[in-house]
PASE-22935 format. One record per residue: chain; z, x, y of N, C-alpha, C, CB in turn; residue in one letter; residue number from 0. Coordinates in steps of 0.05 Angstrom, whole numbers. Each point is the difference from the previous one (the first is absolute). Glycine has a CB too. Layout:
  cadena     n_w     n_u     n_v    ca_w    ca_u    ca_v     c_w     c_u     c_v    cb_w    cb_u    cb_v  residuo  num
       A       Z       X       Y       Z       X       Y       Z       X       Y       Z       X       Y        A  NUM
...
END
This chain:
  cadena     n_w     n_u     n_v    ca_w    ca_u    ca_v     c_w     c_u     c_v    cb_w    cb_u    cb_v  residuo  num
       A       0      16     -24       0     -16      24       0      17      25      24     -36     -25        M    0
       A      -8      57      25       0      18      23     -27      12       5      48      10      -9        L    1
       A     -62      -1     -12     -26      12       5     -20     -20      11       9      32     -37        S    2
       A      -7     -58      28     -18     -21      11       6      -4      30      -2     -22     -46        A    3
       A      28      21      53       6      -3      28      -9      24      16      40     -28     -12        M    4
       A     -37      51       2      -9      24      14     -30       0       4      39      26     -20        Y    5
       A     -54     -33      -1     -29       1       3     -10     -21      19      -4      17     -46        S    6
       A      17     -41      46      -8     -20      20       5      10      28      10     -37     -33        E    7
       A      14      48      37       7      10      26     -19      23       9      48     -12      -9        N    8
       A     -55      29      -9     -18      22       7     -27     -10       8      24      30     -32        T    9
       A     -34     -51      18     -26     -11       6       0     -12      28      -9      -8     -48        E   10
       A      30      -7      55       1     -13      26       3      21      22      20     -41     -20        S   11
       A      -5      63      14       2      21      20     -27      14       4      49       6     -13        Q   12
       A     -63      -1      -9     -26      13       2     -19     -18      17       7      23     -45        A   13
       A      -7     -49      40     -17     -18      16       8       2      29      -5     -31     -40        Y   14
       A      31      30      45       9       0      28      -8      26      14      39     -29     -13        S   15
       A     -35      52      -1      -8      26      11     -30       1       5      39      21     -24        K   16
       A     -55     -31       5     -29       0       4      -8     -17      23      -6       8     -49        Q   17
       A      19     -31      52      -6     -18      22       7      13      27       8     -40     -30        D   18
       A      15      53      30       9      15      25     -20      22       7      48     -11     -11        T   19
       A     -57      25      -9     -20      22       6     -26     -12      11      21      28     -37        L   20
       A     -30     -50      27     -24     -13      11       4      -7      29     -11     -18     -46        K   21
       A      34       6      52       6      -8      28       2      24      18      24     -41     -17        R   22
       A     -12      62       6       3      25      16     -27      11       7      44      10     -22        E   23
       A     -62     -10       3     -27      10       5     -15     -16      21      -1      17     -47        G   24
       A       4     -44      45     -14     -16      20      13       2      27     -12     -32     -36        S   25
       A      38      36      37      14       3      26      -8      26      14      38     -27     -18        M   26
       A     -39      49       3      -6      25      13     -28       1      12      31      22     -32        S   27
       A     -49     -38      22     -27       0      12      -2     -20      22     -19      14     -44        T   28
       A      37     -35      45      -2     -20      20      16       5      26      -8     -32     -37        S   29
       A      27      51      36      16       6      23       1      30       4      27     -42      -5        T   30
       A     -26      50      30       1      29       5      29       9       4     -45      -2      21        S   31
       A      63     -16     -14      28       7       4      17     -15     -20      -9       9      50        K   32
       A      28       5     -62      17     -14     -19      18     -20      14      -1      41     -30        K   33
       A       6     -63      16      20     -19       9      27      11      -4     -31     -39     -11        I   34
       A      48      38      32      27      10      -1      20     -23      -4     -13      39      30        R   35
       A      29     -37     -51      19     -21      -7      28      12      -1     -36     -24     -27        V   36
       A      54      10      40      28       8      -2      14     -21     -17      -1      22      46        L   37
       A      16     -13     -67      14     -17     -18      30       4       4     -38       1     -34        V   38
       A      53     -23      38      28       3       6      17     -22     -12     -12      24      42        A   39
       A      37     -19     -47      19     -19     -10      22      -6      21      -9      16     -48        K   40
       A       6     -37      63      20      -6      20      25     -13     -12     -36      -7      33        P   41
       A      59      11     -20      24     -12     -10      15      16     -21     -20     -43      10        G   42
       A      38      30     -24      18      14     -18     -10      -1     -29      37     -11      30        L   43
       A     -60       0     -35     -12      -1     -27      -3      29     -10     -24     -44      11        D   44
       A      34      48     -35      -1      27     -12     -20       4     -22      47       3      12        G   45
       A     -64     -22     -16     -20       2     -22     -27       6      12      27     -33     -28        H   46
       A     -38      56      22     -25       8      13     -23       6     -20      27      18      37        D   47
       A     -23     -24     -62     -21       7     -20     -26     -14       7      35       5     -35        R   48
       A     -35     -30      42     -24     -15       7     -14      12      24      19     -41     -20        G   49
       A      -3      47      40     -11      12      25     -14      27      -6      36     -23      27        A   50
       A     -24      38     -45     -11      26      -7     -26      -3     -16      46      20       0        K   51
       A     -47     -40     -17     -24      -6     -16     -23      -8      19      28     -14     -39        V   52
       A     -22      -3      59     -20      -8      19      -9      24      17      20     -46       2        I   53
       A      -2      62       7      -7      24      16     -19      18     -16      44      -3      24        A   54
       A     -37       8     -48     -17      17     -17     -27     -13      -5      41      19     -21        R   55
       A     -41     -44      15     -25     -15      -5     -19       0      24      24     -28     -33        G   56
       A     -13      24      56     -16       0      25     -11      29       5      27     -39      19        L   57
       A     -10      58     -24     -10      28       2     -22       5     -19      46      15      14        R   58
       A     -43     -24     -39     -22       4     -20     -25     -15       8      35       5     -35        D   59
       A     -32     -26      51     -23     -16       9     -13      13      25      21     -41     -18        A   60
       A     -11      65      26     -13      15      22      13      -3      27     -41      -6     -25        G   61
       A      64      -7      26      14      -3      25      20      22       4      -6     -49      -2        M   62
       A      12      55      27      21      19       6      26     -15       2     -32      31      24        E   63
       A      52     -25     -40      25     -16      -2      24      17       8     -21     -28     -36        V   64
       A      38      16      53      25      12       8      22     -18     -11     -20      22      42        I   65
       A      36     -11     -60      22     -16     -11      26       8      14     -24      -4     -45        Y   66
       A      36     -14      59      24       6      15      26      -1     -16     -23     -18      39        L   67
       A      24       2     -59      24      -1     -17      16     -25       4       0      49       1        G   68
       A      25     -47     -10      19     -23      -2      18      -2      24      -1       5     -48        L   69
       A      12     -29      51      22      -7      18      -6       8      29      31       7     -38        R   70
       A     -54     -16      47      -8       6      27       4     -24      19     -33      32     -18        L   71
       A      38     -27      43       2     -21      20     -28      -7       9      47      15      14        T   72
       A     -50     -40      -4     -26      -7      12      -8      19      22       9     -47     -11        P   73
       A      11      57      26      -6      19      22     -11      26     -11      37     -20      27        E   74
       A     -26      30     -48     -10      25     -12     -29      -3     -10      47      12     -13        Q   75
       A     -53     -35       1     -27      -5     -11     -19      -3      24      19     -23     -41        I   76
       A     -12       9      61     -18      -4      23      -6      27      14      18     -47       6        A   77
       A       3      63      -3      -4      26      13     -19      18     -16      47      -4      19        E   78
       A     -42       4     -45     -18      16     -18     -28     -10       1      39      10     -30        A   79
       A     -43     -36      30     -27     -12       1     -15       9      25      16     -40     -27        A   80
       A      -2      40      50     -12       8      25      -6      30       0      24     -37      24        A   81
       A      -5      53     -33      -4      29       0     -22       9     -20      48       5      13        Q   82
       A     -50     -18     -36     -19       9     -21     -28     -12       4      39       3     -31        E   83
       A     -42     -20      52     -27     -11       6     -12     -13     -25      -6      36      36        D   84
       A      21     -54     -48     -10     -13     -25     -16     -25       6      40      18     -24        V   85
       A     -56     -26       5     -16     -24       2      16     -24     -12     -43      27      -3        N   86
       A      60     -21     -17      13     -20     -16      29       8      -5     -43     -14     -21        V   87
       A      61      -6      23      28       4      -9       4     -19     -23      17      15      46        V   88
       A      -8      -4     -69       7     -16     -23      30      -1      -3     -43      11     -23        G   89
       A      55     -35      24      29      -3      -2       6     -12     -28       5      -6      50        L   90
       A      17      15     -62       8     -10     -26      29      -8       2     -33      30     -24        S   91
       A      38     -55      13      28     -10       1       6     -16     -25      -2      -1      50        C   92
       A      23       9     -64       9     -15     -24      27     -13       5     -26      32     -28        L   93
       A      37     -29      52      28      -8       5       2     -28      13      11      48       4        S   94
       A     -33     -62      -2       0     -27      12       6       1      31      14     -19     -44        N   95
       A     -19      42      56       3       2      29     -27       1      14      44      24      -7        A   96
       A     -65     -30      -7     -27       2      12      -5     -18      24     -15      11     -45        H   97
       A      28     -35      46      -4     -17      23      13      11      26      -1     -39     -32        L   98
       A      19      57      29      12      13      24     -14      27       5      44     -23      -9        V   99
       A     -46      40     -12      -9      27       3     -30       3       6      36      13     -31        L  100
       A     -53     -29      18     -29       2       4      -8      -8      29      -7      -9     -49        F  101
       A      16     -14      59      -7      -8      27      11      19      21      -2     -47     -15        P  102
       A      27      57      11      12      18      19     -16      27       1      46     -21      -8        K  103
       A     -53      30     -16     -16      25      -1     -27      -4      13      24      13     -42        T  104
       A     -37     -35      36     -27      -6      12       2      -1      30     -13     -25     -41        A  105
       A      33      12      52       4      -2      29       4      27      12      20     -46      -6        D  106
       A      -4      63      -6       5      27      11     -25      17      -2      48      -4     -13        L  107
       A     -63       1      -8     -25      16      -2     -19      -8      22       6       3     -50        I  108
       A      -9     -29      55     -17      -9      22       9      11      27     -10     -42     -26        R  109
       A      36      44      30      11      10      26      -3      30       3      32     -38      -1        K  110
       A     -29      53     -21       0      29       1     -27      13      -1      44      -2     -20        K  111
       A     -63     -12       7     -26      13      -4     -21     -11      19      12       6     -48        S  112
       A     -29      11      57     -23      -9      17     -23     -10     -16      14      33      35        S  113
       A     -13     -30     -61     -21      -8     -19       8     -27     -13     -13      48      -8        R  114
       A      -8     -61      -3       4     -24     -15       4       9     -29     -28     -29      32        D  115
       A      52      29     -42       6       9     -27       4     -24     -18      22      42      18        I  116
       A     -37     -43     -40       2     -21     -19      26       4     -17     -51      -6      -1        M  117
       A      66     -16      -3      24       1     -15      -3     -18     -25      28      10      42        I  118
       A     -21       2     -65      -1     -16     -25      28       3     -13     -50       8      -6        I  119
       A      56     -27     -11      26       0     -13      -1      -5     -29      19     -15      42        G  120
       A       1      23     -56       1      -5     -29      29      -1      -9     -44      23      -6        G  121
       A      47     -31     -19      26      -2     -12       4     -27     -12      18      33      32        G  122
       A       7     -41     -35       7     -26     -11       2     -19      24      25      20     -40        I  123
       A     -48     -33      46      -1     -18      23      -9     -28      -9     -11      39      30        I  124
       A      29     -58     -27      -7     -28      -8     -25     -10      15      49      -9     -10        P  125
       A     -65      -7      -3     -25     -11      12       7     -16      25     -21      -1     -45        K  126
       A      43     -12      46       8     -17      23       5      17      25      19     -33     -32        K  127
       A     -14      59      29       5      18      23     -25      12      11      44      10     -19        D  128
       A     -66     -11       5     -25      13       8     -10     -10      27     -11       7     -48        I  129
       A      10     -34      53     -10      -9      26      15      11      24     -15     -41     -23        P  130
       A      42      43      20      16      11      22      -6      29       5      36     -33     -11        A  131
       A     -40      48     -11      -6      28       3     -28       4      12      29      10     -40        L  132
       A     -48     -26      32     -27       2      12       1      -7      30     -21     -12     -44        K  133
       A      37      -8      51       3      -8      28      12      23      16       5     -48     -14        E  134
       A      12      64       1      13      23      13     -18      24       2      44     -17     -17        A  135
       A     -68      15       6     -19      22       3      -4      17     -25      13       1      47        G  136
       A      -3     -10     -70      -4      15     -24     -27     -10     -12      51       5      -9        I  137
       A     -70      13       8     -28      -7      -7      -3      -8     -29     -15      31      34        A  138
       A      30     -19     -52      -2      -6     -29      26       4     -14     -48      13       2        G  139
       A      53     -30     -22      24       2     -16      -9       4     -29      28     -29      32        I  140
       A     -17      49     -46      -7       6     -27      25       1     -18     -40      26      17        F  141
       A      40     -43     -37      23      -2     -18      -2      20     -23       4     -48      13        G  142
       A      17      47     -30       0      17     -23     -24      -4     -18      50      -1       1        P  143
       A     -62      22     -11     -23      -1     -18     -27      -1      14      30     -23     -31        G  144
       A     -30      22      58     -26       0      14     -14      26      -6      18     -30      37        T  145
       A     -43      29     -47     -15      24      -5      -4      17      26     -23     -23     -38        P  146
       A      26      48      35      -3      18      23     -28      -2      12      34      31     -19        I  147
       A     -54     -36       2     -28      -3       9      -1     -24      19     -18      20     -43        V  148
       A      32     -41      38       0     -24      17      13       7      27       3     -30     -40        E  149
       A      18      46      40      13       7      26     -19      19      16      46      -5     -22        I  150
       A     -58      25       8     -17      18      15     -25     -14      11      16      38     -30        S  151
       A     -26     -57      15     -24     -16       9       8     -16      24     -19      -2     -47        K  152
       A      43     -11      46       9     -15      23       2      17      25      26     -30     -31        F  153
       A     -15      54      28       3      19      23     -28       8      10      44      17     -18        I  154
       A     -61      -8       1     -27       9       8     -15     -23      13       0      33     -38        E  155
       A       0     -57      27     -15     -22      11      12      -8      27     -11     -16     -46        D  156
       A      37      17      49      13      -8      25      -6      20      22      36     -23     -26        S  157
       A     -39      48      19      -4      21      20     -30       7       6      44      19     -14        L  158
       A     -62     -32       0     -29       6       4      -8      -1      29      -8     -18     -45        K  159
       A      17      -1      60      -8      -2      28      11      22      18      -2     -48      -8        G  160
       A      23      62      -1      12      21      16     -14      27      -1      43     -23      -8        E  161
       A     -57      28     -13     -13      26      -4     -25       3      16      19       2     -46        K  162
END
């Protein structure tokens, strides 16, 4: 049974890696400048495995990724976003504080940066909270299990007009 689970997992990982490589190849020919993404965990949430997987996946998709780490204030994230001249900020929250932390971070980013920075969010976010987050300026919400290819395509498609 273990070998069957392992082989299934390996096949899906191979497919995912192959799909990522295809997207990376198409991205490198369609844009001259890499998309810069900052990934951060606001608040006291101490679980960052998912954020690290997303950061690595976006990097593998050809984006330049800056991972800030855990337990950051919205002010720290906004300051880093402005200083690093990023195109996208990805926020991750598993602590059910997303309705406070995401809008506050988005507001501070808009105040501190002279650029229009796209903000996306992920984590354990109930569907009923998504409209409020979108109204607060969060462009996309991605839950557990969202394929990285879907997230990178969303970012690329959303930023096409900026390049």
